[in-house]
C-alpha positions as CSV (number, residue, x, y, z in Angstrom):
1,X,-0.1,-0.1,0.1
2,X,2.8,2.3,0.9
3,X,4.6,1.6,-2.5
4,X,1.3,2.3,-4.3
5,X,0.8,5.5,-2.5
6,X,4.5,6.6,-3.4
7,X,4.0,5.6,-7.1
8,X,0.6,7.4,-7.4
9,X,2.1,10.5,-5.7
10,X,5.0,10.3,-8.3
11,X,2.8,10.0,-11.3
12,X,0.6,12.8,-10.0
13,X,3.7,15.0,-9.6
14,X,5.0,14.0,-13.1
15,X,1.6,14.9,-14.7
16,X,1.6,18.2,-12.8
17,X,5.0,19.0,-14.0
18,X,4.3,18.1,-17.6
19,X,1.1,20.1,-17.5
20,X,3.2,23.1,-16.2
21,X,5.8,22.7,-19.0
22,X,3.2,22.5,-21.6
23,X,1.6,25.5,-20.3
24,X,4.8,27.4,-20.2
25,X,5.6,26.2,-23.8
26,X,2.1,27.2,-25.3
27,X,1.5,30.1,-23.1
28,X,0.6,33.4,-24.8
29,X,2.4,36.5,-23.4
30,X,1.0,40.0,-23.4
31,X,2.1,42.3,-26.3
32,X,5.1,44.7,-25.4
33,X,7.0,47.7,-26.8
34,X,3.9,49.8,-27.2
35,X,4.3,52.7,-29.4
36,X,2.1,55.6,-30.5
37,X,2.9,57.6,-33.7
38,X,5.9,55.4,-33.9
39,X,7.1,56.9,-30.5
40,X,8.1,54.2,-27.8
41,X,8.0,57.1,-25.3
42,X,5.0,59.3,-26.3
43,X,4.9,60.7,-22.8
44,X,7.8,62.9,-23.6
45,X,5.8,64.9,-26.0
46,X,2.3,65.8,-26.8
47,X,0.0,64.2,-29.5
48,X,-2.0,66.6,-31.7
49,X,-3.2,63.9,-34.3
50,X,-6.9,63.5,-34.1
51,X,-6.5,59.9,-35.1
52,X,-3.2,58.7,-33.6
53,X,-1.7,55.3,-34.7
54,X,-1.0,52.5,-32.3
55,X,1.6,49.8,-32.5
56,X,3.0,47.0,-30.5
57,X,5.1,43.8,-30.6
58,X,3.4,40.4,-30.5
59,X,4.7,37.8,-28.2
60,X,3.7,34.3,-29.0
61,X,5.9,31.4,-27.7
62,X,4.7,28.7,-30.3
63,X,6.7,28.2,-33.4
64,X,5.1,29.8,-36.7
65,X,2.4,31.4,-34.5
66,X,0.9,34.8,-35.5
67,X,-1.6,37.4,-34.6
68,X,-5.3,37.0,-36.0
69,X,-7.0,39.7,-34.0
70,X,-6.4,42.5,-31.4
71,X,-8.4,44.6,-29.0
72,X,-7.4,48.1,-27.9
73,X,-8.9,50.1,-25.1
74,X,-8.2,53.8,-24.4
75,X,-9.1,55.3,-21.0
76,X,-9.1,58.7,-19.4
77,X,-7.6,57.5,-16.2
78,X,-5.1,55.0,-14.9
79,X,-7.8,53.5,-12.6
80,X,-10.1,52.9,-15.5
81,X,-7.3,51.2,-17.7
82,X,-6.4,48.9,-14.8
83,X,-10.0,47.9,-14.6
84,X,-10.0,47.4,-18.5
85,X,-12.6,50.0,-18.8
86,X,-12.1,51.8,-22.2
87,X,-14.2,54.8,-21.5
88,X,-12.9,56.7,-24.6
89,X,-12.5,53.7,-26.8
90,X,-12.9,50.0,-26.8
91,X,-12.2,48.6,-30.3
92,X,-13.6,45.3,-29.4
93,X,-12.1,42.2,-31.1
94,X,-10.8,43.2,-34.5
95,X,-9.9,40.3,-36.9
96,X,-6.7,41.5,-38.2
97,X,-3.0,40.7,-38.1
98,X,-2.0,44.3,-38.1
99,X,0.2,45.3,-35.3
100,X,1.7,48.7,-36.3
101,X,0.1,52.0,-37.7
102,X,-3.4,50.8,-36.2
103,X,-5.4,54.1,-36.5
104,X,-7.6,55.3,-33.7
105,X,-11.3,54.9,-34.3
106,X,-13.0,56.1,-31.3
107,X,-14.8,59.3,-30.3
108,X,-13.0,62.8,-30.6
109,X,-10.0,62.8,-28.2
110,X,-10.1,65.3,-25.5
111,X,-7.6,68.2,-25.7
112,X,-4.8,68.7,-23.3
113,X,-5.5,65.4,-21.4
114,X,-3.6,62.5,-19.9
115,X,-4.6,59.4,-21.5
116,X,-3.8,55.6,-21.2
117,X,-3.9,52.7,-23.6
118,X,-3.3,49.1,-23.9
119,X,-3.9,46.1,-26.3
120,X,-4.3,42.3,-26.2
121,X,-4.1,39.9,-29.1
122,X,-5.4,36.5,-30.4
123,X,-3.1,33.9,-32.0
124,X,-3.9,31.5,-34.7
125,X,-5.6,29.1,-32.4
126,X,-7.9,31.9,-31.2
127,X,-6.3,31.8,-27.9
128,X,-6.1,35.3,-26.2
129,X,-3.1,36.9,-24.5
130,X,-3.2,39.2,-21.3
131,X,-3.5,42.9,-21.7
132,X,-0.3,44.6,-22.2
133,X,1.0,47.1,-19.6
134,X,-0.7,50.4,-20.2
135,X,1.1,53.3,-22.0
136,X,0.6,56.9,-20.9
137,X,0.5,59.8,-23.4
138,X,-0.7,63.6,-23.5
139,X,-2.9,65.1,-26.0
140,X,-2.2,68.6,-27.2
141,X,-4.6,71.2,-28.5
142,X,-6.6,69.2,-30.9
143,X,-8.3,72.1,-32.5
144,X,-5.1,73.2,-34.2
145,X,-3.6,71.8,-37.4
146,X,-1.9,68.4,-36.7
147,X,1.7,68.4,-36.3
148,X,4.0,65.3,-36.5
149,X,4.8,64.3,-33.0
150,X,8.5,64.3,-32.1
151,X,10.7,64.0,-29.2
152,X,11.8,67.3,-27.8
153,X,15.5,68.1,-27.7
154,X,17.1,67.0,-24.5
155,X,20.3,68.5,-23.1
156,X,22.6,66.9,-20.6
157,X,25.9,68.3,-19.3
158,X,28.7,65.9,-19.3
159,X,32.4,66.1,-18.3
160,X,35.3,65.1,-20.4
161,X,36.1,61.6,-20.1
162,X,39.9,62.4,-20.5
163,X,41.9,65.4,-19.5
164,X,45.8,65.7,-20.4
165,X,47.9,68.4,-19.5
166,X,50.2,68.9,-22.4
167,X,52.3,71.9,-21.2
168,X,52.0,75.1,-19.1
169,X,48.4,76.3,-19.6
170,X,47.9,73.9,-22.3
171,X,45.3,71.0,-22.0
172,X,43.7,68.4,-24.0
173,X,40.1,67.5,-23.5
174,X,38.3,64.4,-24.9
175,X,34.4,64.2,-24.5
176,X,34.5,60.6,-25.8
177,X,32.0,61.1,-28.6
178,X,31.4,63.1,-31.7
179,X,28.2,65.1,-31.6
180,X,26.8,68.7,-31.6
181,X,26.6,70.4,-28.4
182,X,27.9,73.4,-26.4
183,X,30.8,73.9,-24.1
184,X,30.6,76.0,-21.0
185,X,33.6,77.4,-19.3
186,X,33.4,79.0,-15.8
187,X,36.4,81.1,-14.7
188,X,37.2,81.4,-11.0
189,X,39.4,84.5,-11.9
190,X,39.6,86.6,-14.8
191,X,42.4,88.8,-15.8
192,X,41.8,91.8,-18.1
193,X,44.8,90.8,-20.1
194,X,44.0,87.1,-20.2
195,X,43.6,85.2,-23.4
196,X,42.0,81.9,-24.1
197,X,42.2,79.9,-27.3
198,X,40.2,76.9,-28.0
199,X,40.5,74.6,-30.9
200,X,37.9,72.0,-31.9
201,X,37.9,68.8,-33.9
202,X,36.5,65.4,-34.3
203,X,39.7,63.3,-35.5
204,X,43.0,62.7,-33.9
205,X,46.2,63.5,-35.5
206,X,48.1,61.3,-33.0
207,X,47.2,60.5,-29.3
208,X,46.0,63.6,-27.3
209,X,46.3,65.9,-30.4
210,X,43.4,66.9,-32.8
211,X,44.0,67.0,-36.5
212,X,43.8,70.6,-37.6
213,X,44.8,70.1,-41.2
214,X,42.7,71.9,-43.7
215,X,41.2,68.6,-45.1
216,X,40.5,67.1,-41.7
217,X,37.5,67.4,-39.4
218,X,38.9,70.4,-37.7
219,X,36.0,72.7,-37.1
220,X,36.9,75.9,-35.6
221,X,39.4,78.1,-33.8
222,X,38.2,80.6,-31.1
223,X,40.1,83.3,-29.2
224,X,38.6,85.2,-26.2
225,X,39.8,87.9,-24.1
226,X,38.8,88.5,-20.4
227,X,35.4,86.9,-20.5
228,X,34.0,85.4,-17.2
229,X,31.5,83.0,-19.1
230,X,31.1,81.8,-22.7
231,X,29.4,79.1,-24.7
232,X,30.2,77.9,-28.3
233,X,29.6,75.0,-30.4
234,X,31.8,71.9,-29.9
235,X,32.0,68.5,-31.4
236,X,34.0,66.1,-29.5
237,X,37.6,67.0,-28.9
238,X,39.2,70.3,-27.9
239,X,42.5,71.7,-27.0
240,X,42.6,74.8,-24.6
241,X,45.4,77.1,-24.3
242,X,45.5,79.8,-21.8
243,X,48.0,82.6,-22.3
244,X,48.7,85.5,-20.0
C-alpha cells in the first residue's frame, strides 16, 4: 500500500510538472513595446493627431504562431485602464494581423489630457493573450492643425572623459564622442589681459592631439579676451590654451 501511494504520488507529480511545462511552452504572453505615432516614449511629447496610430510587438511562444486579432482600449484615467474600462474607446475584437500603424477609431479625443491605452491579441488558435501594460500619453490642442509628433531636444551636461595636461596652460579634453553640443567654461578668476584659445575637432592626428589640417574634421578656432562666461559649438575633442 505504501509503495502504491508513493507511485501514485510520483505519477501525479510528473503529470503536474508536464502540464506546467506544456502551459509554459504554449502560453501566450502579453504584447510589449507599445508605441504611439511610432514613438516608444510618447509621454515625452504631446500628441496633436486627431487619429493617432498605435503599435505593439506580438509575443507568441509557439513556432510559426501569429496574430489573428487584437483589441485596444483607451481610458481617461489610470484607474479605468487598470480595470479594463475603455471609456474613450474600446475597439472590441478586431480580426486583423496588423500590429503597427493601427489608427484610432474612437470618439473625438479630449484636448490637453492625460490618456492611457493598452492592447491584447489573439493567436492562430484563437487563444487570447493578457493585456499589455498600459502606456501613457498626453494630447495637445486638437483644435489646431496636426503636427507630426517628435521628441523634444534633450540636453545633458557631461564632463570630459579624458583630460591631459600637455604643457603650461595647455590642456587636451576628450569628451568621448562626436556630437553637436555646447561647451561651458566658468572662470574662477579673470584677468583683463588674459587670453583663451580653443581648438575644436573630431579626429585625432595622434594621441591627445586633434587633426587641424585643412582637409580634416577640424572645425573651428576661437580666441577670447577676459570673458567670465562663454558658450560655443563643440564636437568632441578640444584643446584649450591659456596665455597671459
